[in-house]
Structure formats: C-alpha cells, structure tokens
PDBQT receptor file of N, H, CA, C and O in Angstrom, charges set to zero:
ATOM      1  N   PHE A   1       7.833  -0.058  -7.497  1.00  0.00    +0.000 N 
ATOM      2  CA  PHE A   1       8.233  -0.626  -6.225  1.00  0.00    +0.000 C 
ATOM      3  C   PHE A   1       9.701  -0.343  -5.940  1.00  0.00    +0.000 C 
ATOM      4  O   PHE A   1      10.073  -0.047  -4.805  1.00  0.00    +0.000 OA
ATOM      5  N   ASP A   2      10.522  -0.434  -6.961  1.00  0.00    +0.000 N 
ATOM      6  H   ASP A   2      10.219  -0.675  -7.884  1.00  0.00    +0.000 HD
ATOM      7  CA  ASP A   2      11.960  -0.236  -6.767  1.00  0.00    +0.000 C 
ATOM      8  C   ASP A   2      12.306   1.196  -6.383  1.00  0.00    +0.000 C 
ATOM      9  O   ASP A   2      13.361   1.439  -5.796  1.00  0.00    +0.000 OA
ATOM     10  N   SER A   3      11.434   2.149  -6.708  1.00  0.00    +0.000 N 
ATOM     11  H   SER A   3      10.577   1.952  -7.185  1.00  0.00    +0.000 HD
ATOM     12  CA  SER A   3      11.738   3.549  -6.415  1.00  0.00    +0.000 C 
ATOM     13  C   SER A   3      11.371   3.946  -4.983  1.00  0.00    +0.000 C 
ATOM     14  O   SER A   3      11.678   5.060  -4.559  1.00  0.00    +0.000 OA
ATOM     15  N   LEU A   4      10.725   3.062  -4.239  1.00  0.00    +0.000 N 
ATOM     16  H   LEU A   4      10.475   2.157  -4.583  1.00  0.00    +0.000 HD
ATOM     17  CA  LEU A   4      10.322   3.376  -2.866  1.00  0.00    +0.000 C 
ATOM     18  C   LEU A   4      11.470   3.151  -1.896  1.00  0.00    +0.000 C 
ATOM     19  O   LEU A   4      12.298   2.260  -2.082  1.00  0.00    +0.000 OA
ATOM     20  N   ALA A   5      11.502   3.970  -0.864  1.00  0.00    +0.000 N 
ATOM     21  H   ALA A   5      10.829   4.694  -0.712  1.00  0.00    +0.000 HD
ATOM     22  CA  ALA A   5      12.484   3.774   0.204  1.00  0.00    +0.000 C 
ATOM     23  C   ALA A   5      12.121   2.509   0.975  1.00  0.00    +0.000 C 
ATOM     24  O   ALA A   5      11.016   1.985   0.833  1.00  0.00    +0.000 OA
ATOM     25  N   GLU A   6      13.039   2.028   1.780  1.00  0.00    +0.000 N 
ATOM     26  H   GLU A   6      13.936   2.453   1.895  1.00  0.00    +0.000 HD
ATOM     27  CA  GLU A   6      12.763   0.862   2.623  1.00  0.00    +0.000 C 
ATOM     28  C   GLU A   6      11.552   1.154   3.510  1.00  0.00    +0.000 C 
ATOM     29  O   GLU A   6      11.361   2.288   3.948  1.00  0.00    +0.000 OA
ATOM     30  N   SER A   7      10.747   0.146   3.769  1.00  0.00    +0.000 N 
ATOM     31  H   SER A   7      10.902  -0.775   3.412  1.00  0.00    +0.000 HD
ATOM     32  CA  SER A   7       9.582   0.354   4.631  1.00  0.00    +0.000 C 
ATOM     33  C   SER A   7      10.029   0.580   6.073  1.00  0.00    +0.000 C 
ATOM     34  O   SER A   7      11.003  -0.009   6.541  1.00  0.00    +0.000 OA
ATOM     35  N   SER A   8       9.298   1.440   6.755  1.00  0.00    +0.000 N 
ATOM     36  H   SER A   8       8.507   1.919   6.375  1.00  0.00    +0.000 HD
ATOM     37  CA  SER A   8       9.614   1.736   8.157  1.00  0.00    +0.000 C 
ATOM     38  C   SER A   8       8.981   0.674   9.057  1.00  0.00    +0.000 C 
ATOM     39  O   SER A   8       8.154  -0.120   8.609  1.00  0.00    +0.000 OA
ATOM     40  N   GLU A   9       9.371   0.671  10.310  1.00  0.00    +0.000 N 
ATOM     41  H   GLU A   9      10.042   1.317  10.674  1.00  0.00    +0.000 HD
ATOM     42  CA  GLU A   9       8.787  -0.270  11.266  1.00  0.00    +0.000 C 
ATOM     43  C   GLU A   9       7.292   0.009  11.435  1.00  0.00    +0.000 C 
ATOM     44  O   GLU A   9       6.499  -0.923  11.576  1.00  0.00    +0.000 OA
ATOM     45  N   ASP A  10       6.904   1.294  11.422  1.00  0.00    +0.000 N 
ATOM     46  H   ASP A  10       7.548   2.051  11.308  1.00  0.00    +0.000 HD
ATOM     47  CA  ASP A  10       5.483   1.651  11.538  1.00  0.00    +0.000 C 
ATOM     48  C   ASP A  10       4.683   1.105  10.355  1.00  0.00    +0.000 C 
ATOM     49  O   ASP A  10       3.592   0.563  10.531  1.00  0.00    +0.000 OA
ATOM     50  N   GLU A  11       5.240   1.253   9.144  1.00  0.00    +0.000 N 
ATOM     51  H   GLU A  11       6.127   1.693   9.001  1.00  0.00    +0.000 HD
ATOM     52  CA  GLU A  11       4.546   0.744   7.960  1.00  0.00    +0.000 C 
ATOM     53  C   GLU A  11       4.431  -0.779   8.038  1.00  0.00    +0.000 C 
ATOM     54  O   GLU A  11       3.373  -1.336   7.745  1.00  0.00    +0.000 OA
ATOM     55  N   ASP A  12       5.500  -1.444   8.425  1.00  0.00    +0.000 N 
ATOM     56  H   ASP A  12       6.359  -0.991   8.663  1.00  0.00    +0.000 HD
ATOM     57  CA  ASP A  12       5.470  -2.904   8.551  1.00  0.00    +0.000 C 
ATOM     58  C   ASP A  12       4.420  -3.349   9.568  1.00  0.00    +0.000 C 
ATOM     59  O   ASP A  12       3.736  -4.351   9.359  1.00  0.00    +0.000 OA
ATOM     60  N   ASP A  13       4.293  -2.603  10.670  1.00  0.00    +0.000 N 
ATOM     61  H   ASP A  13       4.848  -1.789  10.839  1.00  0.00    +0.000 HD
ATOM     62  CA  ASP A  13       3.285  -2.929  11.683  1.00  0.00    +0.000 C 
ATOM     63  C   ASP A  13       1.873  -2.805  11.112  1.00  0.00    +0.000 C 
ATOM     64  O   ASP A  13       1.014  -3.638  11.403  1.00  0.00    +0.000 OA
ATOM     65  N   MET A  14       1.625  -1.772  10.300  1.00  0.00    +0.000 N 
ATOM     66  H   MET A  14       2.323  -1.095  10.063  1.00  0.00    +0.000 HD
ATOM     67  CA  MET A  14       0.312  -1.605   9.679  1.00  0.00    +0.000 C 
ATOM     68  C   MET A  14       0.047  -2.716   8.673  1.00  0.00    +0.000 C 
ATOM     69  O   MET A  14      -1.064  -3.239   8.593  1.00  0.00    +0.000 OA
ATOM     70  N   LEU A  15       1.068  -3.072   7.910  1.00  0.00    +0.000 N 
ATOM     71  H   LEU A  15       1.971  -2.647   7.975  1.00  0.00    +0.000 HD
ATOM     72  CA  LEU A  15       0.907  -4.124   6.911  1.00  0.00    +0.000 C 
ATOM     73  C   LEU A  15       0.669  -5.486   7.554  1.00  0.00    +0.000 C 
ATOM     74  O   LEU A  15       0.032  -6.351   6.953  1.00  0.00    +0.000 OA
ATOM     75  N   ASP A  16       1.171  -5.680   8.760  1.00  0.00    +0.000 N 
ATOM     76  H   ASP A  16       1.688  -4.977   9.248  1.00  0.00    +0.000 HD
ATOM     77  CA  ASP A  16       0.951  -6.951   9.459  1.00  0.00    +0.000 C 
ATOM     78  C   ASP A  16      -0.530  -7.225   9.680  1.00  0.00    +0.000 C 
ATOM     79  O   ASP A  16      -0.924  -8.377   9.863  1.00  0.00    +0.000 OA
ATOM     80  N   LYS A  17      -1.357  -6.178   9.665  1.00  0.00    +0.000 N 
ATOM     81  H   LYS A  17      -1.037  -5.243   9.516  1.00  0.00    +0.000 HD
ATOM     82  CA  LYS A  17      -2.796  -6.326   9.884  1.00  0.00    +0.000 C 
ATOM     83  C   LYS A  17      -3.571  -6.510   8.576  1.00  0.00    +0.000 C 
ATOM     84  O   LYS A  17      -4.790  -6.678   8.600  1.00  0.00    +0.000 OA
ATOM     85  N   ALA A  18      -2.877  -6.479   7.442  1.00  0.00    +0.000 N 
ATOM     86  H   ALA A  18      -1.887  -6.343   7.423  1.00  0.00    +0.000 HD
ATOM     87  CA  ALA A  18      -3.531  -6.552   6.136  1.00  0.00    +0.000 C 
ATOM     88  C   ALA A  18      -3.789  -7.996   5.724  1.00  0.00    +0.000 C 
ATOM     89  O   ALA A  18      -2.993  -8.887   6.021  1.00  0.00    +0.000 OA
ATOM     90  N   TRP A  19      -4.906  -8.220   5.039  1.00  0.00    +0.000 N 
ATOM     91  H   TRP A  19      -5.553  -7.496   4.798  1.00  0.00    +0.000 HD
ATOM     92  CA  TRP A  19      -5.222  -9.534   4.482  1.00  0.00    +0.000 C 
ATOM     93  C   TRP A  19      -4.543  -9.651   3.133  1.00  0.00    +0.000 C 
ATOM     94  O   TRP A  19      -4.404  -8.653   2.426  1.00  0.00    +0.000 OA
ATOM     95  N   GLY A  20      -4.127 -10.825   2.767  1.00  0.00    +0.000 N 
ATOM     96  H   GLY A  20      -4.240 -11.636   3.341  1.00  0.00    +0.000 HD
ATOM     97  CA  GLY A  20      -3.554 -11.063   1.451  1.00  0.00    +0.000 C 
ATOM     98  C   GLY A  20      -2.209 -10.402   1.263  1.00  0.00    +0.000 C 
ATOM     99  O   GLY A  20      -1.844 -10.043   0.143  1.00  0.00    +0.000 OA
ATOM    100  N   LEU A  21      -1.470 -10.236   2.333  1.00  0.00    +0.000 N 
ATOM    101  H   LEU A  21      -1.766 -10.527   3.243  1.00  0.00    +0.000 HD
ATOM    102  CA  LEU A  21      -0.162  -9.584   2.269  1.00  0.00    +0.000 C 
ATOM    103  C   LEU A  21       0.790 -10.390   1.398  1.00  0.00    +0.000 C 
ATOM    104  O   LEU A  21       0.844 -11.616   1.494  1.00  0.00    +0.000 OA
ATOM    105  N   GLU A  22       1.538  -9.698   0.551  1.00  0.00    +0.000 N 
ATOM    106  H   GLU A  22       1.494  -8.702   0.473  1.00  0.00    +0.000 HD
ATOM    107  CA  GLU A  22       2.546 -10.320  -0.302  1.00  0.00    +0.000 C 
ATOM    108  C   GLU A  22       3.898  -9.708   0.023  1.00  0.00    +0.000 C 
ATOM    109  O   GLU A  22       3.954  -8.636   0.625  1.00  0.00    +0.000 OA
ATOM    110  N   PRO A  23       4.995 -10.367  -0.363  1.00  0.00    +0.000 N 
ATOM    111  CA  PRO A  23       6.329  -9.855  -0.021  1.00  0.00    +0.000 C 
ATOM    112  C   PRO A  23       6.584  -8.418  -0.489  1.00  0.00    +0.000 C 
ATOM    113  O   PRO A  23       7.342  -7.687   0.149  1.00  0.00    +0.000 OA
ATOM    114  N   ASP A  24       5.957  -8.009  -1.597  1.00  0.00    +0.000 N 
ATOM    115  H   ASP A  24       5.341  -8.603  -2.115  1.00  0.00    +0.000 HD
ATOM    116  CA  ASP A  24       6.186  -6.652  -2.103  1.00  0.00    +0.000 C 
ATOM    117  C   ASP A  24       5.037  -5.695  -1.779  1.00  0.00    +0.000 C 
ATOM    118  O   ASP A  24       4.929  -4.634  -2.393  1.00  0.00    +0.000 OA
ATOM    119  N   SER A  25       4.181  -6.056  -0.827  1.00  0.00    +0.000 N 
ATOM    120  H   SER A  25       4.268  -6.918  -0.328  1.00  0.00    +0.000 HD
ATOM    121  CA  SER A  25       3.077  -5.172  -0.421  1.00  0.00    +0.000 C 
ATOM    122  C   SER A  25       3.618  -3.928   0.277  1.00  0.00    +0.000 C 
ATOM    123  O   SER A  25       4.534  -4.000   1.096  1.00  0.00    +0.000 OA
ATOM    124  N   ARG A  26       3.024  -2.779  -0.072  1.00  0.00    +0.000 N 
ATOM    125  H   ARG A  26       2.280  -2.720  -0.738  1.00  0.00    +0.000 HD
ATOM    126  CA  ARG A  26       3.382  -1.504   0.556  1.00  0.00    +0.000 C 
ATOM    127  C   ARG A  26       2.118  -0.689   0.738  1.00  0.00    +0.000 C 
ATOM    128  O   ARG A  26       1.101  -0.964   0.101  1.00  0.00    +0.000 OA
ATOM    129  N   LEU A  27       2.175   0.310   1.601  1.00  0.00    +0.000 N 
ATOM    130  H   LEU A  27       3.001   0.533   2.118  1.00  0.00    +0.000 HD
ATOM    131  CA  LEU A  27       1.061   1.234   1.763  1.00  0.00    +0.000 C 
ATOM    132  C   LEU A  27       1.074   2.211   0.593  1.00  0.00    +0.000 C 
ATOM    133  O   LEU A  27       2.132   2.709   0.208  1.00  0.00    +0.000 OA
ATOM    134  N   SER A  28      -0.095   2.484   0.029  1.00  0.00    +0.000 N 
ATOM    135  H   SER A  28      -0.955   2.079   0.342  1.00  0.00    +0.000 HD
ATOM    136  CA  SER A  28      -0.156   3.369  -1.136  1.00  0.00    +0.000 C 
ATOM    137  C   SER A  28       0.306   4.784  -0.826  1.00  0.00    +0.000 C 
ATOM    138  O   SER A  28       0.748   5.496  -1.728  1.00  0.00    +0.000 OA
ATOM    139  N   CYS A  29       0.214   5.206   0.433  1.00  0.00    +0.000 N 
ATOM    140  H   CYS A  29      -0.145   4.628   1.165  1.00  0.00    +0.000 HD
ATOM    141  CA  CYS A  29       0.640   6.562   0.789  1.00  0.00    +0.000 C 
ATOM    142  C   CYS A  29       2.160   6.730   0.679  1.00  0.00    +0.000 C 
ATOM    143  O   CYS A  29       2.662   7.849   0.780  1.00  0.00    +0.000 OA
ATOM    144  N   GLN A  30       2.889   5.644   0.474  1.00  0.00    +0.000 N 
ATOM    145  H   GLN A  30       2.481   4.735   0.392  1.00  0.00    +0.000 HD
ATOM    146  CA  GLN A  30       4.339   5.724   0.342  1.00  0.00    +0.000 C 
ATOM    147  C   GLN A  30       4.776   5.988  -1.100  1.00  0.00    +0.000 C 
ATOM    148  O   GLN A  30       5.939   6.310  -1.343  1.00  0.00    +0.000 OA
ATOM    149  N   ALA A  31       3.854   5.855  -2.057  1.00  0.00    +0.000 N 
ATOM    150  H   ALA A  31       2.909   5.594  -1.859  1.00  0.00    +0.000 HD
ATOM    151  CA  ALA A  31       4.193   6.001  -3.476  1.00  0.00    +0.000 C 
ATOM    152  C   ALA A  31       4.084   7.454  -3.921  1.00  0.00    +0.000 C 
ATOM    153  O   ALA A  31       3.138   8.157  -3.567  1.00  0.00    +0.000 OA
ATOM    154  N   ARG A  32       5.050   7.883  -4.691  1.00  0.00    +0.000 N 
ATOM    155  H   ARG A  32       5.818   7.311  -4.979  1.00  0.00    +0.000 HD
ATOM    156  CA  ARG A  32       4.987   9.200  -5.333  1.00  0.00    +0.000 C 
ATOM    157  C   ARG A  32       4.608   8.973  -6.785  1.00  0.00    +0.000 C 
ATOM    158  O   ARG A  32       5.342   8.326  -7.532  1.00  0.00    +0.000 OA
ATOM    159  N   VAL A  33       3.468   9.503  -7.181  1.00  0.00    +0.000 N 
ATOM    160  H   VAL A  33       2.871  10.029  -6.574  1.00  0.00    +0.000 HD
ATOM    161  CA  VAL A  33       2.962   9.305  -8.531  1.00  0.00    +0.000 C 
ATOM    162  C   VAL A  33       3.680  10.251  -9.480  1.00  0.00    +0.000 C 
ATOM    163  O   VAL A  33       3.783  11.450  -9.222  1.00  0.00    +0.000 OA
ATOM    164  N   THR A  34       4.179   9.693 -10.589  1.00  0.00    +0.000 N 
ATOM    165  H   THR A  34       4.095   8.719 -10.799  1.00  0.00    +0.000 HD
ATOM    166  CA  THR A  34       4.883  10.482 -11.596  1.00  0.00    +0.000 C 
ATOM    167  C   THR A  34       4.210  10.282 -12.945  1.00  0.00    +0.000 C 
ATOM    168  O   THR A  34       3.135   9.688 -13.027  1.00  0.00    +0.000 OA
ATOM    169  N   ASP A  35       4.845  10.778 -14.002  1.00  0.00    +0.000 N 
ATOM    170  H   ASP A  35       5.718  11.261 -13.935  1.00  0.00    +0.000 HD
ATOM    171  CA  ASP A  35       4.299  10.649 -15.350  1.00  0.00    +0.000 C 
ATOM    172  C   ASP A  35       4.521   9.263 -15.954  1.00  0.00    +0.000 C 
ATOM    173  O   ASP A  35       4.018   8.975 -17.040  1.00  0.00    +0.000 OA
ATOM    174  N   GLU A  36       5.260   8.414 -15.269  1.00  0.00    +0.000 N 
ATOM    175  H   GLU A  36       5.669   8.649 -14.387  1.00  0.00    +0.000 HD
ATOM    176  CA  GLU A  36       5.520   7.072 -15.774  1.00  0.00    +0.000 C 
ATOM    177  C   GLU A  36       4.265   6.213 -15.670  1.00  0.00    +0.000 C 
ATOM    178  O   GLU A  36       3.324   6.555 -14.954  1.00  0.00    +0.000 OA
ATOM    179  N   ASP A  37       4.262   5.083 -16.396  1.00  0.00    +0.000 N 
ATOM    180  H   ASP A  37       5.026   4.805 -16.978  1.00  0.00    +0.000 HD
ATOM    181  CA  ASP A  37       3.140   4.155 -16.306  1.00  0.00    +0.000 C 
ATOM    182  C   ASP A  37       2.998   3.656 -14.878  1.00  0.00    +0.000 C 
ATOM    183  O   ASP A  37       3.988   3.457 -14.174  1.00  0.00    +0.000 OA
ATOM    184  N   LEU A  38       1.767   3.459 -14.465  1.00  0.00    +0.000 N 
ATOM    185  H   LEU A  38       0.963   3.620 -15.037  1.00  0.00    +0.000 HD
ATOM    186  CA  LEU A  38       1.498   3.046 -13.091  1.00  0.00    +0.000 C 
ATOM    187  C   LEU A  38       0.461   1.932 -13.094  1.00  0.00    +0.000 C 
ATOM    188  O   LEU A  38      -0.573   2.040 -13.755  1.00  0.00    +0.000 OA
ATOM    189  N   VAL A  39       0.734   0.874 -12.364  1.00  0.00    +0.000 N 
ATOM    190  H   VAL A  39       1.574   0.786 -11.827  1.00  0.00    +0.000 HD
ATOM    191  CA  VAL A  39      -0.220  -0.212 -12.176  1.00  0.00    +0.000 C 
ATOM    192  C   VAL A  39      -0.499  -0.310 -10.684  1.00  0.00    +0.000 C 
ATOM    193  O   VAL A  39       0.420  -0.470  -9.881  1.00  0.00    +0.000 OA
ATOM    194  N   VAL A  40      -1.773  -0.213 -10.319  1.00  0.00    +0.000 N 
ATOM    195  H   VAL A  40      -2.519  -0.083 -10.971  1.00  0.00    +0.000 HD
ATOM    196  CA  VAL A  40      -2.176  -0.293  -8.917  1.00  0.00    +0.000 C 
ATOM    197  C   VAL A  40      -3.054  -1.526  -8.750  1.00  0.00    +0.000 C 
ATOM    198  O   VAL A  40      -4.036  -1.697  -9.472  1.00  0.00    +0.000 OA
ATOM    199  N   GLU A  41      -2.703  -2.374  -7.809  1.00  0.00    +0.000 N 
ATOM    200  H   GLU A  41      -1.905  -2.235  -7.222  1.00  0.00    +0.000 HD
ATOM    201  CA  GLU A  41      -3.518  -3.541  -7.500  1.00  0.00    +0.000 C 
ATOM    202  C   GLU A  41      -4.170  -3.320  -6.143  1.00  0.00    +0.000 C 
ATOM    203  O   GLU A  41      -3.485  -3.141  -5.135  1.00  0.00    +0.000 OA
ATOM    204  N   ILE A  42      -5.502  -3.333  -6.125  1.00  0.00    +0.000 N 
ATOM    205  H   ILE A  42      -6.058  -3.479  -6.944  1.00  0.00    +0.000 HD
ATOM    206  CA  ILE A  42      -6.243  -3.147  -4.881  1.00  0.00    +0.000 C 
ATOM    207  C   ILE A  42      -6.669  -4.525  -4.391  1.00  0.00    +0.000 C 
ATOM    208  O   ILE A  42      -7.336  -5.261  -5.118  1.00  0.00    +0.000 OA
ATOM    209  N   PRO A  43      -6.293  -4.877  -3.175  1.00  0.00    +0.000 N 
ATOM    210  CA  PRO A  43      -6.652  -6.197  -2.650  1.00  0.00    +0.000 C 
ATOM    211  C   PRO A  43      -8.161  -6.392  -2.603  1.00  0.00    +0.000 C 
ATOM    212  O   PRO A  43      -8.921  -5.432  -2.479  1.00  0.00    +0.000 OA
ATOM    213  N   ARG A  44      -8.576  -7.633  -2.701  1.00  0.00    +0.000 N 
ATOM    214  H   ARG A  44      -7.958  -8.413  -2.802  1.00  0.00    +0.000 HD
ATOM    215  CA  ARG A  44      -9.997  -7.950  -2.653  1.00  0.00    +0.000 C 
ATOM    216  C   ARG A  44     -10.612  -7.502  -1.331  1.00  0.00    +0.000 C 
ATOM    217  O   ARG A  44     -11.736  -7.001  -1.300  1.00  0.00    +0.000 OA
ATOM    218  N   TYR A  45      -9.881  -7.681  -0.258  1.00  0.00    +0.000 N 
ATOM    219  H   TYR A  45      -8.968  -8.088  -0.283  1.00  0.00    +0.000 HD
ATOM    220  CA  TYR A  45     -10.367  -7.313   1.067  1.00  0.00    +0.000 C 
ATOM    221  C   TYR A  45      -9.729  -6.000   1.479  1.00  0.00    +0.000 C 
ATOM    222  O   TYR A  45      -8.544  -5.958   1.808  1.00  0.00    +0.000 OA
ATOM    223  N   THR A  46     -10.512  -4.926   1.461  1.00  0.00    +0.000 N 
ATOM    224  H   THR A  46     -11.475  -4.961   1.194  1.00  0.00    +0.000 HD
ATOM    225  CA  THR A  46     -10.010  -3.619   1.859  1.00  0.00    +0.000 C 
ATOM    226  C   THR A  46     -10.968  -2.997   2.870  1.00  0.00    +0.000 C 
ATOM    227  O   THR A  46     -12.129  -3.393   2.968  1.00  0.00    +0.000 OA
ATOM    228  N   ILE A  47     -10.478  -2.044   3.600  1.00  0.00    +0.000 N 
ATOM    229  H   ILE A  47      -9.534  -1.722   3.520  1.00  0.00    +0.000 HD
ATOM    230  CA  ILE A  47     -11.309  -1.282   4.530  1.00  0.00    +0.000 C 
ATOM    231  C   ILE A  47     -11.525   0.091   3.912  1.00  0.00    +0.000 C 
ATOM    232  O   ILE A  47     -10.564   0.795   3.602  1.00  0.00    +0.000 OA
ATOM    233  N   ASN A  48     -12.771   0.469   3.734  1.00  0.00    +0.000 N 
ATOM    234  H   ASN A  48     -13.552  -0.103   3.986  1.00  0.00    +0.000 HD
ATOM    235  CA  ASN A  48     -13.090   1.761   3.153  1.00  0.00    +0.000 C 
ATOM    236  C   ASN A  48     -13.171   2.789   4.272  1.00  0.00    +0.000 C 
ATOM    237  O   ASN A  48     -14.161   2.841   5.001  1.00  0.00    +0.000 OA
ATOM    238  N   HIS A  49     -12.140   3.597   4.408  1.00  0.00    +0.000 N 
ATOM    239  H   HIS A  49     -11.336   3.555   3.816  1.00  0.00    +0.000 HD
ATOM    240  CA  HIS A  49     -12.119   4.618   5.454  1.00  0.00    +0.000 C 
ATOM    241  C   HIS A  49     -12.836   5.895   5.017  1.00  0.00    +0.000 C 
ATOM    242  O   HIS A  49     -12.933   6.840   5.801  1.00  0.00    +0.000 OA
ATOM    243  N   ALA A  50     -13.337   5.940   3.786  1.00  0.00    +0.000 N 
ATOM    244  H   ALA A  50     -13.257   5.173   3.150  1.00  0.00    +0.000 HD
ATOM    245  CA  ALA A  50     -14.008   7.130   3.274  1.00  0.00    +0.000 C 
ATOM    246  C   ALA A  50     -15.514   6.886   3.151  1.00  0.00    +0.000 C 
ATOM    247  O   ALA A  50     -16.129   7.282   2.162  1.00  0.00    +0.000 OA
ATOM    248  N   ARG A  51     -16.089   6.251   4.129  1.00  0.00    +0.000 N 
ATOM    249  H   ARG A  51     -15.589   5.929   4.933  1.00  0.00    +0.000 HD
ATOM    250  CA  ARG A  51     -17.523   5.965   4.112  1.00  0.00    +0.000 C 
ATOM    251  C   ARG A  51     -18.334   7.241   4.258  1.00  0.00    +0.000 C 
ATOM    252  O   ARG A  51     -17.926   8.191   4.926  1.00  0.00    +0.000 OA
ATOM    253  N   GLU A  52     -19.495   7.235   3.613  1.00  0.00    +0.000 N 
ATOM    254  H   GLU A  52     -19.827   6.463   3.070  1.00  0.00    +0.000 HD
ATOM    255  CA  GLU A  52     -20.409   8.364   3.775  1.00  0.00    +0.000 C 
ATOM    256  C   GLU A  52     -21.265   8.131   5.011  1.00  0.00    +0.000 C 
ATOM    257  O   GLU A  52     -21.628   6.994   5.312  1.00  0.00    +0.000 OA
ATOM    258  N   HIS A  53     -21.586   9.197   5.725  1.00  0.00    +0.000 N 
ATOM    259  H   HIS A  53     -21.291  10.121   5.481  1.00  0.00    +0.000 HD
ATOM    260  CA  HIS A  53     -22.416   9.077   6.934  1.00  0.00    +0.000 C 
ATOM    261  C   HIS A  53     -23.733   9.764   6.718  1.00  0.00    +0.000 C 
ATOM    262  O   HIS A  53     -24.576   9.778   7.615  1.00  0.00    +0.000 OA
TER     263      HIS A  53
C-alpha cells in the first residue's frame, strides 16, 4: 500500500461505489506486482466483470 501513488479523483469516484470500503482500499489495477510478498484481500461483495456468455 505504501508503494502506491496517491489515489486520483477518478479512482476515488470508483471506490465510492464499492461495498465494504475501508480507509486503505484501492483499485487492484493501481498495484504493480513485484517479487516481494503480496497479500490480496478480495471483498466479499464483488462484481465479476469476466462472466462467460
């Protein structure tokens, strides 16, 4: 979390629509994955945008 840049107004607007928002909530697309240990918490209520048709 500390390695992420400040959230943009657009990101904050998207997060405003999220359920279970916490003070340190961020969009996963903002994270750069490295070789360091990584812990990802997926909220109980999510929208699956990758549905099969």
